[in-house]
KOLPAMI-197967 format. One record per residue (C-alpha): residue in three letters; x, y, z negated; residue number from 0. Coordinates in Angstrom, 1 decimal, always signed. Layout:
<rs>
ala;X;Y;Z;NUM;
...
</rs>
This chain:
<rs>
met;+180.2;+64.9;-12.6;0;
leu;+178.6;+68.3;-12.0;1;
leu;+177.1;+67.1;-8.7;2;
ala;+175.6;+64.1;-10.4;3;
ser;+174.0;+66.3;-13.1;4;
leu;+172.7;+68.7;-10.5;5;
trp;+171.3;+65.8;-8.5;6;
ala;+169.5;+64.4;-11.6;7;
val;+167.8;+67.8;-12.2;8;
cys;+167.0;+68.8;-8.6;9;
val;+165.5;+65.5;-7.3;10;
pro;+162.7;+65.2;-10.0;11;
ala;+162.0;+68.9;-9.7;12;
leu;+161.6;+68.5;-5.9;13;
gly;+159.3;+65.5;-6.5;14;
leu;+157.2;+67.5;-8.9;15;
phe;+157.0;+70.4;-6.5;16;
leu;+155.8;+68.2;-3.7;17;
trp;+153.2;+66.5;-6.0;18;
phe;+151.7;+69.8;-6.9;19;
phe;+151.9;+71.8;-3.7;20;
ala;+151.7;+69.2;-0.9;21;
pro;+149.3;+66.4;-2.0;22;
ser;+147.7;+66.0;+1.4;23;
val;+151.0;+65.6;+3.3;24;
trp;+150.7;+61.9;+3.2;25;
ala;+147.4;+60.2;+4.2;26;
leu;+145.9;+58.3;+1.3;27;
asp;+145.1;+54.6;+1.7;28;
tyr;+142.1;+53.3;-0.3;29;
asn;+141.3;+50.4;+2.1;30;
lys;+139.3;+47.5;+0.5;31;
glu;+139.4;+49.2;-2.9;32;
met;+136.7;+48.9;-5.5;33;
leu;+136.0;+52.5;-6.3;34;
met;+132.4;+52.5;-7.5;35;
asn;+131.4;+55.7;-9.4;36;
ala;+134.7;+57.4;-8.5;37;
asp;+134.9;+61.2;-8.4;38;
phe;+136.5;+62.6;-5.3;39;
ser;+134.5;+65.9;-5.4;40;
asn;+136.2;+69.1;-4.1;41;
arg;+139.2;+67.1;-3.0;42;
val;+141.2;+67.5;+0.3;43;
leu;+141.3;+63.9;+1.7;44;
thr;+141.9;+64.6;+5.4;45;
asp;+142.9;+61.5;+7.3;46;
ala;+142.6;+59.2;+4.3;47;
ser;+141.4;+55.7;+4.9;48;
phe;+138.6;+54.0;+2.9;49;
thr;+138.1;+51.1;+5.3;50;
lys;+135.9;+48.5;+3.8;51;
ala;+136.1;+50.1;+0.4;52;
asn;+133.3;+49.8;-2.1;53;
leu;+132.4;+53.4;-2.9;54;
arg;+128.9;+52.9;-4.3;55;
asn;+127.6;+55.9;-6.4;56;
ser;+130.9;+57.8;-5.8;57;
asn;+131.0;+61.5;-5.6;58;
phe;+132.5;+63.2;-2.5;59;
ser;+130.5;+66.4;-2.9;60;
his;+132.2;+69.4;-1.2;61;
ala;+135.3;+67.3;-0.3;62;
asn;+137.2;+67.9;+2.9;63;
leu;+137.0;+64.5;+4.6;64;
gln;+138.0;+65.5;+8.2;65;
gly;+139.2;+62.5;+10.1;66;
val;+138.7;+60.1;+7.2;67;
ser;+137.9;+56.5;+8.0;68;
phe;+135.0;+55.0;+6.2;69;
phe;+134.8;+52.1;+8.6;70;
gly;+132.8;+49.3;+7.0;71;
ala;+132.7;+51.1;+3.6;72;
asn;+129.8;+50.8;+1.2;73;
leu;+128.7;+54.4;+0.4;74;
glu;+125.4;+53.4;-1.0;75;
ser;+124.0;+56.2;-3.2;76;
ala;+127.2;+58.2;-2.7;77;
asn;+127.0;+62.0;-3.1;78;
leu;+128.4;+63.6;+0.1;79;
glu;+126.6;+67.0;-0.5;80;
gly;+128.4;+69.7;+1.4;81;
ala;+131.2;+67.4;+2.5;82;
asn;+133.1;+68.1;+5.7;83;
leu;+133.0;+64.8;+7.6;84;
thr;+134.1;+66.3;+10.9;85;
asn;+135.5;+63.6;+13.2;86;
ala;+135.2;+60.9;+10.5;87;
thr;+134.8;+57.3;+11.3;88;
leu;+131.6;+56.0;+9.7;89;
asp;+131.0;+53.0;+12.0;90;
thr;+129.4;+50.0;+10.2;91;
ala;+129.4;+52.0;+6.9;92;
arg;+126.4;+51.8;+4.5;93;
leu;+125.1;+55.2;+3.7;94;
val;+121.9;+53.8;+2.3;95;
arg;+120.3;+56.4;-0.1;96;
ala;+123.4;+58.6;+0.3;97;
asn;+123.1;+62.3;-0.3;98;
leu;+124.3;+64.1;+2.9;99;
thr;+122.6;+67.5;+2.0;100;
asn;+124.4;+70.3;+3.9;101;
ala;+127.2;+67.9;+5.0;102;
val;+129.0;+68.5;+8.3;103;
leu;+129.4;+65.3;+10.4;104;
glu;+130.3;+67.0;+13.7;105;
gly;+132.0;+64.6;+16.1;106;
ala;+131.8;+61.7;+13.7;107;
phe;+131.6;+58.1;+15.0;108;
ala;+128.6;+56.5;+13.4;109;
phe;+127.2;+54.1;+16.0;110;
asn;+126.4;+51.1;+13.6;111;
thr;+126.0;+53.1;+10.4;112;
lys;+123.1;+52.5;+8.1;113;
phe;+121.4;+55.7;+6.9;114;
asp;+118.3;+54.1;+5.4;115;
gly;+116.8;+56.4;+2.7;116;
ala;+119.7;+59.0;+3.1;117;
ile;+119.0;+62.6;+2.3;118;
ile;+120.0;+64.6;+5.3;119;
glu;+118.5;+68.1;+4.7;120;
gly;+120.8;+70.7;+6.2;121;
ala;+123.2;+68.1;+7.6;122;
asp;+124.9;+68.9;+10.9;123;
phe;+125.0;+65.9;+13.3;124;
thr;+126.4;+67.8;+16.3;125;
asp;+128.1;+65.3;+18.7;126;
val;+127.7;+62.4;+16.3;127;
leu;+127.5;+59.1;+18.2;128;
leu;+124.5;+57.2;+16.8;129;
arg;+122.3;+54.3;+18.0;130;
arg;+119.0;+55.6;+19.5;131;
asp;+116.9;+53.7;+16.9;132;
val;+119.0;+55.2;+14.0;133;
gln;+118.7;+58.7;+15.6;134;
asp;+114.9;+58.3;+15.8;135;
lys;+114.7;+57.3;+12.1;136;
leu;+116.8;+60.3;+11.1;137;
cys;+114.6;+62.6;+13.2;138;
glu;+111.6;+61.4;+11.1;139;
val;+113.1;+63.0;+8.0;140;
ala;+115.4;+65.7;+9.4;141;
ser;+115.0;+69.2;+8.0;142;
gly;+116.9;+72.3;+7.1;143;
arg;+119.8;+74.3;+8.4;144;
asn;+123.4;+73.8;+7.6;145;
pro;+124.8;+76.7;+5.6;146;
thr;+128.3;+76.3;+7.0;147;
thr;+127.6;+75.9;+10.8;148;
gly;+124.1;+77.6;+10.8;149;
arg;+122.7;+74.7;+12.9;150;
glu;+119.3;+73.1;+12.3;151;
thr;+119.5;+69.4;+11.4;152;
arg;+116.8;+68.5;+13.9;153;
lys;+118.5;+70.3;+16.7;154;
thr;+121.9;+68.6;+16.0;155;
leu;+120.1;+65.2;+16.1;156;
leu;+118.5;+66.2;+19.4;157;
cys;+115.1;+65.4;+18.0;158;
asp;+112.1;+66.0;+20.3;159;
</rs>
């Protein structure tokens, strides 16, 4: 009886402890979710998956998105200002009119990503795999220096 009472108290307490102190232990799965206007700002979402999710107008500002999959996601008009997208998968994502000001995209895979009208001032595109025509369009509007890495946006895009 004492063991059962102890078990009833300890198990919920352990669950509460893990919920507060280890929220990023398990990768989050938001695949194919409708998350328009969602607020993920300042969150740690490393290795989460948003594959084919609708994230239009969502806020990911200053979020840690290292290794996140946005494969085929709609991030139209999303706020990714200051986000860490290192090694993220952005292939076939729509970042049309997205705010990537001061974002770090180092090592991201973005070969078929649409960046039409995206704000990229201060964004770091070091080692990002892009199609040449997309790279050329981004070079037309590239400016600024990333405050985290100290790299100039134009140089990280290998603009002429």
